[in-house]
ROMILO-973629 format. One record per residue (C-alpha): residue in three letters; x, y, z. Coordinates in pm, whole numbers, padded with zeros to 5 digits, always signed. Each point is the difference from the previous one (the first is absolute). Example, Ala and Ser with C-alpha at 12.3 -4.5 7.8 and 13.67 -1.06 7.14 Angstrom:
ALA+01230-00450+00780/SER+00137+00344-00066/
! end
This chain:
MET-02888+15657+05125/LYS+00132-00102-00326/CYS+00218+00132-00288/ARG+00212-00125-00264/GLY+00348+00104-00051/HIS+00361-00169-00038/ALA+00136-00173+00317/ARG+00228-00283+00085/HIS+00029-00235+00338/VAL+00157+00156+00279/TRP+00133-00316+00226/PRO+00233-00136-00280/HIS+00208+00350+00092/GLY-00006-00117+00322/CYS+00149-00293-00086/ARG+00288+00132-00210/LEU+00116+00214+00354/ILE-00015-00280+00230/PHE+00186-00192-00265/LEU+00276+00315-00017/ALA-00036-00024+00383/CYS+00155-00336+00006/LEU+00242+00074-00247/THR+00121+00350+00161/PHE-00012-00049+00363/GLY+00036-00410+00047/ARG-00208-00060+00299/GLY-00180-00312+00060/ILE-00285-00207+00048/SER-00034-00117+00361/LEU-00332-00098+00098/PHE-00144-00048+00340/ALA+00157+00110+00313/GLN-00172+00288+00023/ALA-00293+00044-00320/PRO-00018+00344-00119/PRO-00340+00148-00003/ILE-00082-00035-00359/VAL+00055-00381-00007/GLU-00231-00033+00318/ARG-00238+00142-00211/LEU+00012-00192-00305/SER-00204-00308-00109/PRO+00023-00364+00117/ASP-00056-00068-00380/THR+00299+00190-00084/VAL+00257-00253-00184/CYS+00320+00212+00034/TYR+00097+00343+00021/LEU+00298+00208+00013/GLU+00038+00295+00226/TRP+00246+00286-00006/ARG-00010+00144+00378/GLY+00129+00370-00082/THR+00355+00154+00017/ALA-00039+00053+00389/ALA+00107-00372+00055/ILE+00331+00056-00161/ALA+00014+00323+00173/GLY+00360+00024+00127/ALA+00096-00359-00116/GLU+00255+00163-00229/ARG+00200+00128+00251/LYS+00114-00394+00098/ASN-00157-00205-00331/HIS+00269-00066-00265/LEU-00240+00027-00320/LEU-00180+00240+00119/GLN+00309+00189+00086/LEU+00102-00031-00445/LEU-00327+00122-00087/HIS+00064+00273+00205/ASP+00348+00058-00102/PRO+00066+00376-00209/ALA+00174-00200-00287/VAL-00340-00225-00050/ALA-00158+00364-00082/PRO+00042-00067-00362/MET-00189-00289-00016/TRP-00291+00161+00196/THR-00010+00329-00249/ALA-00020-00243-00297/LEU-00302-00218+00142/THR-00172+00342+00095/THR+00066+00108-00378/GLN-00174-00308-00080/ILE-00257-00043+00162/GLU-00089+00385-00027/ARG-00013-00062-00380/SER-00232-00284+00031/GLU-00248+00177+00220/PRO-00282+00190-00141/LYS+00015+00397-00097/GLY-00232+00224+00219/PRO-00210+00146-00249/ASP-00289+00297+00120/GLY+00199+00156+00281/ILE+00062-00377+00137/THR+00396+00014+00098/ARG+00143-00338-00063/LEU+00130-00189+00310/LEU+00369-00039+00041/MET+00237-00260+00103/PRO-00027+00161+00388/ASP-00343-00014+00004/LEU-00007-00373-00128/PHE+00259-00105+00227/SER-00174+00207+00317/LEU-00321-00253-00059/LEU+00234-00253+00105/ASP+00013+00170+00354/ASN-00360-00192+00075/SER-00111-00345-00001/VAL-00125-00179-00274/VAL-00133-00371-00139/PHE-00076-00146-00278/GLY-00198-00364+00023/ILE-00209-00262-00175/VAL-00290-00149+00139/ALA-00216-00260-00078/SER-00278+00147-00147/PRO-00349-00047+00161/ASP-00200+00070-00298/ALA+00194-00198-00271/GLN-00197-00326+00052/LYS-00366+00242-00044/ALA+00159+00170-00312/SER+00076-00366-00161/ALA-00385-00111+00080/THR-00110+00324-00241/GLY+00210-00135-00249/LYS+00259+00289-00009/ALA+00390-00135+00045/ALA+00143+00124+00328/SER+00327-00050+00187/PRO-00017-00188+00327/PHE+00236+00288+00084/ALA-00022+00407+00083/THR+00270+00214+00058/PHE+00014+00268+00272/LEU+00234+00289+00065/VAL-00021+00217+00357/TYR+00242+00295+00076/ASP-00019+00223+00313/LEU-00093+00336-00112/THR+00139+00176+00322/GLY+00148+00362-00111/LYS+00004-00125-00375/ALA-00375+00021-00110/ASP+00084+00321-00223/LEU+00273-00233-00199/ILE-00218-00271-00068/GLN-00247+00195-00088/LYS+00225+00185-00241/TRP+00107-00310-00113/ARG-00302-00129-00130/ALA-00105+00339-00173/LEU+00359-00045-00195/SER-00102-00346-00055/THR-00367+00061-00164/VAL+00121+00317-00220/ALA+00290-00227-00107/SER-00203-00355-00108/LYS-00100-00063-00358/THR-00233-00246+00111/PRO-00327+00118+00005/VAL-00179-00135+00327/GLU-00373+00067+00130/VAL+00018+00144+00348/THR-00268-00010+00266/LYS-00099+00045+00367/TYR-00162-00161+00278/ASP-00090-00045+00363/PHE+00133-00225+00208/GLY-00110+00045+00325/GLY+00102+00368+00028/THR+00320-00081-00184/SER-00006+00141-00414/VAL+00160-00273-00174/GLU+00114+00093-00375/VAL-00033-00270-00277/ARG+00217-00008-00305/ALA-00105-00187-00257/THR+00125-00128-00357/ALA-00100-00255-00214/THR+00202-00244+00163/GLY-00043+00065+00352/ALA-00037+00217+00269/SER+00186+00177+00256/TYR-00118+00128+00363/ILE+00120+00288+00202/ALA-00119+00143+00370/GLN+00191+00201+00281/THR-00129-00102+00379/ARG+00141+00189+00309/ASN+00392+00021-00147/TYR+00009-00305-00189/PHE-00057+00035-00388/LEU-00121-00355-00168/THR-00023-00153-00325/SER-00092-00343-00142/ASP-00123-00181-00363/ARG-00269-00134+00190/LYS-00315+00169+00171/GLN-00036-00233+00268/VAL+00347+00035+00082/ILE-00030+00400+00036/GLU-00296-00046+00192/ASP+00154-00212+00262/LEU+00337+00178-00011/ILE-00233+00361+00111/THR-00179-00201+00284/ARG+00303-00130+00161/PHE+00203+00322-00044/ARG-00224+00286+00104/GLY-00081-00153+00325/THR+00266+00081+00256/ASP+00079-00333+00177/SER+00109-00383-00178/GLU-00233-00197+00151/SER-00123-00176-00316/ALA+00140-00338-00122/SER+00329+00090-00161/VAL+00283-00207-00216/THR+00204+00019+00325/GLY-00232-00242+00150/LEU+00083-00271-00262/ALA+00169-00261+00110/ALA+00243+00010-00277/TYR+00088+00311+00096/GLY+00145-00048+00352/GLN+00165-00309-00106/MET+00197+00260-00232/ARG+00117+00251+00254/LYS+00342-00165+00183/TYR+00149-00043-00373/VAL-00064+00364-00107/GLY+00128+00245+00237/SER-00135+00196+00290/ASP+00031+00384-00135/PRO+00008+00040-00359/THR-00114+00286-00219/LEU-00090-00217-00331/GLU-00226-00340+00088/PHE-00114-00247-00220/PHE-00235-00286+00083/GLY-00168-00218-00244/ARG-00237-00354+00018/ILE-00144-00237-00255/PRO-00383+00077+00035/ASP-00270-00296-00056/LEU+00073-00200-00316/GLY-00329-00145-00026/ASN-00088+00130-00325/ALA+00393-00034-00114/SER+00063-00095-00326/PRO+00099-00411-00009/GLY+00408+00117-00091/THR-00014+00236+00281/LYS-00101-00306+00209/SER+00191-00201-00115/ILE+00343+00176+00139/HIS-00232-00012+00364/LEU+00061+00408+00056/GLU-00222-00094+00291/ARG+00318-00125+00168/ILE+00173+00357+00007/ARG-00199+00158+00386/ALA+00167+00321-00053/ILE+00281+00230-00167/GLY+00222+00285+00184/SER+00296+00233+00006/GLY+00146+00250+00176/LEU+00273+00255-00074/SER+00164+00161+00331/PHE+00273+00309+00029/ASP+00084-00100+00381/GLY+00359+00040+00061/GLU+00267+00017-00223/GLY-00101-00256-00211/THR-00318+00009-00226/ARG-00217-00369+00029/MET-00274-00139-00206/ARG-00156-00282+00116/GLY-00296-00244-00046/ALA-00151-00331-00076/ILE-00282-00180-00205/LEU-00183-00246+00199/GLY-00235-00316-00011/ASP+00000-00319-00029/ALA+00353-00150-00161/SER-00088-00362-00029/PRO+00116-00141-00327/GLY-00246+00076-00325/GLY-00065+00374+00006/PRO+00195+00283-00102/PHE+00248+00003+00333/ASP+00144-00307-00219/LEU+00187+00311-00214/ALA+00210+00063+00239/GLY+00267-00276+00093/ALA+00127-00111+00332/SER+00223+00186+00256/LEU+00316-00148+00107/ALA+00302+00104+00160/THR+00249-00007-00332/PHE-00055+00101-00309/GLN+00199-00202-00271/THR+00028+00275-00265/GLN+00114+00274+00276/PRO+00394-00046-00038/ALA-00044+00072-00384/VAL-00121+00353+00031/GLU+00086+00122+00370/ILE+00345+00183-00102/ALA-00232+00258-00201/PRO-00098+00352+00119/ALA-00354-00110-00001/PHE-00187-00431-00040/SER-00334-00132+00010/ILE-00074-00332+00086/SER-00380-00099+00005/ARG-00131-00392-00025/ILE-00275-00061-00225/ASN-00199-00325-00075/LEU-00015+00042-00364/ALA-00192-00335-00036/ALA-00282+00167+00240/VAL-00004+00293-00227/TYR-00040-00173-00300/GLN-00269-00221+00117/LEU-00221+00287+00195/PHE-00053+00166-00329/THR-00015-00297-00231/SER-00337-00079+00239/ALA-00100+00361+00025/VAL+00002+00017-00422/VAL-00222-00359-00012/GLU-00226+00096+00245/ASN-00063+00365-00085/LEU-00007-00007-00348/PRO-00244-00292-00149/GLY+00171-00210-00281/GLN+00323+00123+00090/ALA+00108-00385+00121/ALA+00046-00136-00377/HIS+00222+00279-00019/VAL+00190+00004+00315/GLU+00075-00395-00113/ALA+00085+00047-00356/SER+00257+00318+00158/GLU+00183-00276+00207/ARG+00032-00266-00275/ALA+00149+00230-00189/ALA+00212+00137+00273/GLU+00113-00333+00090/ALA+00076-00091-00356/PHE+00213+00286+00003/LEU+00180+00006+00342/GLY+00008-00400-00030/MET-00169-00007+00328/PRO-00326+00061+00171/VAL-00029+00414+00122/ILE-00027-00081+00355/ASP+00282-00271-00020/ALA+00224+00310-00205/LEU-00120+00215+00327/GLN+00088-00248+00264/LEU+00342+00050-00164/PHE+00066+00294+00199/THR-00029-00037+00373/GLY-00091+00325+00077/GLU+00257+00247+00078/ILE+00052+00284-00210/ALA+00236+00265+00057/SER+00222+00283-00134/MET+00251+00236+00073/THR+00055+00366-00158/THR+00352+00112-00060/TYR+00101+00305-00187/ALA+00285+00038-00311/ASP+00219+00324-00004/ASP-00255+00190-00207/GLY-00252-00053+00245/THR-00217-00268-00171/ALA-00174-00252+00226/GLU+00145-00356-00083/GLN-00228-00253+00147/LEU+00064-00385+00087/PHE-00302-00253+00008/ALA+00027-00367+00211/VAL-00254-00252+00002/SER-00014-00280+00206/ILE-00021-00308-00196/GLN-00038-00414+00002/LYS+00065-00196-00263/PRO+00247+00211-00196/GLU+00033-00233-00356/ALA-00399+00075-00004/VAL+00057+00338+00094/LEU+00212+00018-00284/ARG-00237-00113-00258/VAL-00265+00280+00136/VAL+00236+00242-00061/ARG+00115-00119-00363/ALA-00368-00030-00102/LEU-00101+00343+00127/ALA+00343+00170-00101/SER+00064-00176-00342/THR-00022+00301-00212/MET+00260+00202+00213/ILE+00252-00262+00054/VAL+00338+00073-00154/SER+00189-00210+00127/GLU+00054-00260+00306/ASP+00263-00178+00236/SER+00096-00153+00334/SER+00212+00025+00265/GLY-00041-00297+00208/PRO-00353-00065+00141/GLN-00080+00395-00129/ALA-00134+00044-00355/PHE+00026+00345-00140/LEU-00217+00146-00255/ASP+00068+00306-00205/LEU-00289+00186-00142/ALA-00064+00328-00219/TYR-00298+00204-00060/PRO-00060+00266-00214/TYR-00097+00365+00128/GLN+00036+00333-00154/ASP+00287+00213+00116/PRO-00128+00310+00143/HIS+00241+00258-00157/THR+00026-00188-00354/HIS-00336-00094-00005/GLN+00218-00268-00176/GLN-00145-00388+00064/ARG+00268-00190+00177/ARG+00043-00329+00228/ARG+00008+00035+00377/PHE+00175-00343+00218/TYR-00126-00161+00275/TYR+00154-00312+00203/LEU-00177-00296+00165/ALA+00182-00247+00237/VAL-00156-00341+00102/THR+00160-00124+00296/PRO-00115-00335+00216/GLN-00208+00236+00214/MET-00054+00324-00190/LEU-00121+00165-00309/LEU+00215+00336-00012/ALA-00032+00323-00238/ALA+00175+00282-00063/PRO+00123+00286-00240/ARG+00380-00120+00029/LYS+00157-00357+00029/ALA+00232+00063+00233/MET-00293+00099+00240/LEU-00106-00325-00035/ARG+00289-00163+00058/GLY+00081+00213+00308/ALA-00354-00111+00173/ILE+00133-00369-00131/GLU+00262+00069+00241/ARG-00176+00130+00304/LEU-00280-00286-00039/ASN+00270-00253+00034/PRO+00058-00207+00354/GLN+00337-00035+00002/ALA+00098+00375-00110/ALA+00113+00136+00345/ASP-00224+00296+00172/PRO+00104+00323-00146/PRO-00026+00326+00195/PRO-00290+00155+00041/ALA-00106+00246-00348/GLY-00287+00173-00123/VAL-00259+00028+00219/LEU+00157-00236+00278/ALA+00273+00199+00027/ASN-00258+00278+00134/SER+00016+00069+00388/ASP-00414-00019-00020/TYR-00064-00250-00163/ALA+00062-00286+00339/PRO-00272+00222+00248/LEU-00276+00043-00319/ARG+00029-00347-00074/SER-00011-00097+00389/ARG-00401+00206-00020/LEU-00126-00261-00224/PRO-00041-00366+00087/GLU+00247-00296-00087/ARG-00235-00164-00245/LEU-00077+00209-00301/SER-00122-00081-00355/GLY+00134+00354-00156/LEU+00251+00255+00103/GLY+00167+00322-00156/ALA+00227+00248+00147/ALA+00223+00278-00182/ASP+00284+00197+00074/LEU-00076+00334-00100/ASP+00368+00123+00068/LEU+00089-00239-00288/ILE-00209+00144-00257/PRO+00150+00254-00238/TRP-00240+00261+00003/GLU+00222+00221-00235/LYS+00020-00232-00217/ILE-00344-00103-00043/VAL-00101+00312-00053/ALA+00248+00092-00288/ASN-00116-00334-00171/TRP-00334+00139+00040/GLU+00068+00306-00126/SER+00160-00120-00324/GLN-00282-00226-00065/ALA-00238+00268+00020/ALA+00244+00257-00228/SER+00004-00265-00263/SER-00353-00149+00029/ASN-00201+00133-00339/ARG-00302+00045+00218/THR+00058+00381+00016/SER-00346+00094+00061/GLN+00001-00045+00329/GLN+00194+00181+00284/PRO+00303-00242+00166/PRO-00008-00051+00352/ASP+00197+00251+00187/TRP+00265-00213+00228/SER+00238+00261+00088/TRP-00103-00048+00320/LEU+00101-00304+00069/GLN+00362+00119+00058/PRO+00253-00186+00142/GLY-00055-00093+00376/VAL-00316+00175+00023/VAL-00153-00366+00005/SER+00297-00158+00220/ARG-00006+00297+00233/HIS-00360-00112+00168/LEU-00063-00397-00124/HIS+00252-00245+00011/PHE-00182-00357+00009/ALA-00294-00194-00072/LEU-00150-00358+00066/SER-00327-00128-00019/GLY-00124-00395+00080/TRP-00289-00226-00047/TRP-00125-00289+00185/LYS-00307-00257+00011/ASP-00117-00228+00214/SER-00337-00179+00034/ASN-00212+00318+00072/GLY+00107+00202-00282/ILE+00336+00218-00148/TYR+00131+00280+00148/PHE+00303+00248-00128/ASP+00201+00307+00196/SER+00236+00222-00160/TYR+00238+00282+00145/ILE+00166+00289-00133/GLN+00289+00244+00165/
! end
């Protein structure tokens, strides 16, 4: 059967729906205690997948989970109404007697499980041999049609009539299953339905493999769940999530020299899981592989029991600290450029010589002045404006000061010192959003023997320097540390960390923040867009349900791990 008309691929809408589900329901990425039926049938060539397990997986959880309670709070209803209106406006109309899909229809699709994934394409090499470029990967989507077949057909019909992209639609039979092919000048998509599953892919061999796997009643074929990397990840992502992610690095035998130079093959698996069990919401996961020196794991700094920058930032309502190896980032980037782009070695060398002349030292030496810790804290002014202080651990402060002077020379308006600290006042131009006049905004830096600090107010710098003084008396707990949830949540993480973040949600002035957002929206000259409605974010709505958030990540010889909580 052949016809000509207008259509568009259906599965990208499914991707959007999955993403919306992630944002709306927030449930997470587990993998393995009992692999769900869809995952059990996926090919072992699967490179990565994201699975939504259906709303049944969170049924009843809102009775105790604080985040779900917030989403179900009547005060949040205006947000859902605005979201509904926006999505319905973007959905295609329903001509020729076809009624358009409304939000209840779209959200009801989330009742069932769906998987979006990427598979190493089995026909890429064959296609390349014919002289036609082919991607080594193909995409696919599998949706459980139970009770939703009519909605999917309606959705497909609406997508077809609303599209302005001409396609050629054909069908063929594959072992008794009809496959619809929608071809354009840039490629083709394949759509099929077998048993109670809706299947789609952008590669013929993949759709036929999916049909074979999903039209049977068992899952005895080899699948992604049999991969060693899959089994290694299972304990790091939780046992029973609603949304799950798994990824691995495929065979890089035909990869470019630049890709090989950063040794991605050392990464065995990536996984993550978000759980709503109990009152708190937990997200955790890992990147597993060979973390010995010389590979991508070098980007992460060492895990230690303390953070040098923490005293500078921990008194705020929210702070974040990470250890990053800046020199390793630079070396991996330059090696990838040199190896991947022929003839670029001379350009990289010339750029490095120019940077050395500008900075007064080689780039790698300048980066090694920054010893890896990068921290920030967020406080709020009386009008709800967020103010951030940044702290970066350093060595050789005089050399750091030379680098800062070189990089910010055109913005420095004054410089003074106080003991071992040097202060620099910077000014840069900006356009006033109210008057549209060009004005100057000031920013302040401080270089201490162990730290480079930056803030929008000099008083913030001086306060941080006082807290970093080892002779200073220990102040009473403030900000995040004063919250009773901090200690028990911190105890759930390992003692030695490479990164730590926390936020006391009760200390965030939501009412002032919303008023500030609304003021900025009202003064904006972009009147063509309807500003967001933040009326739902009333005082007490968030704090009625959510109080504290904490996250951490760490590293060992087998990979990088992360864990976070919000309650």
